[in-house]
Structures are given as C-alpha cells and as structure tokens.
Steps between C-alpha positions, in 0.01 A plus 500: 500500500403541137735356233738750331380636172731486203476750220619434143414321182409138461672286240179492292482880490864522386440243223194687380695828483781334311249349248350842435845657450603220263180553290554875475870456408410238236252744341743798512813319380437536122442870532813549718720312254396734215571801721848368590580434134394856408717636777805316377468669155463843661789440737730388207409820310576713803834319555599568144404868540700522822806354332471757219489779762793351680697470173444870425603596852816291472589646165475852638666441835795294363534687166490166316251399230282222636322236294176340602501186278206279423515144358149431363567133437607403851304764691820625665587863551762700687710804545866548430746769388525538120783286359835669558398669823537371853373590840698469821226295675393305191236258620304352210124541521301236319142384539272257319130542430273282721356190349223565246620855416671610182645805331364637179674770298565614148717227339719769336596620852673169569869525424719234338585338839130439563448779752322836493636781710435833664810717545507773761757767430704669774298818458173310581376483150400186313709404192301556175540135388354364829187297526204733521237251612448141600216290639503253787227252431326206660317306238288690253288706733715654772779743419686813615678722255811681607572797275723806495348796678409813301790695643748235375668454837342187633240235452138458613269199537169480321259207535288386210236759575772764447492647851824664598668388824 
C-alpha cells in the first residue's frame, strides 16, 4: 500500500511568502502614511461641513439661533444655542482638530473671547456678522478652505486647487 500523500505548504514556503510580503509592505508604508495623513485633513473638513449643516438644520427645526463656534488657538469647535436660548435636549457638541491640523481665519473675525462664530438664524439664513471663510491646514502645503456658498445659505469645501466639493 502506497504511503498517504499530504497536500499543503512546507514551512520554508510559508517563510518565503512572509518575507516577500514584509518587503512589499516595507516599500509601500511611506506612501500609505502620506495617504492616511491626507485623508485625515479631508475628513476633518467634511466633519466641520457636516456640523455646519446640522447647525442650520437645528436652527430651523427648533426655531432657535445656533452658533457654530471655532477656537483657533486650541483647535476646538462646537455647536450650541446662542446665549440666552435653550433646547429641550441640550447636548453639547464639541470636537477638536486632529493632531497636526490647525484653523486659519481672518484675525478680525475672532471675537473678544478668542472664538470666531457662524450663527444660523431660525429662518435658515446665516447672520451677517458670521465667519464667511476659514481654512483647515496641515503644515504649509495641504489645506482645505471652507467658505460660504454663493446662495448664502450654507458652506462648501474647496481644496487648494479651488475645486468645489
């Protein structure tokens, strides 16, 4: 009777495959890290834009002016009812920029308490004294600008090549 035949990989074959995978990963890692950093900037810009849309929606649905505040020094931002107004389900919304990112804006837009603000009125409009544009930046090269849309009812994202999103 012939001996039973076993199918599979030998230990040497498995080690060789692992060595090839490790080499490919070592060559691709620098490129992947740059890709991940770029995605973090884009995700932060999209999160800020989503918060602005949510703020406008809350102002309209609750008939309460909502303030999207930005602290350029700390990198914090959030949404709350304008001082003097309350919501029944008042849960504070506050986020911080990811490490390595910063806000840039017109210094004159920063109020005395060190924050800039976008105020959404109960009719869906944006208060005239609200921030009209800001930039979220990583270093000197990568940036996304968030600016008021032409219709004056919301905000849009533009990257440094000025492509609308």
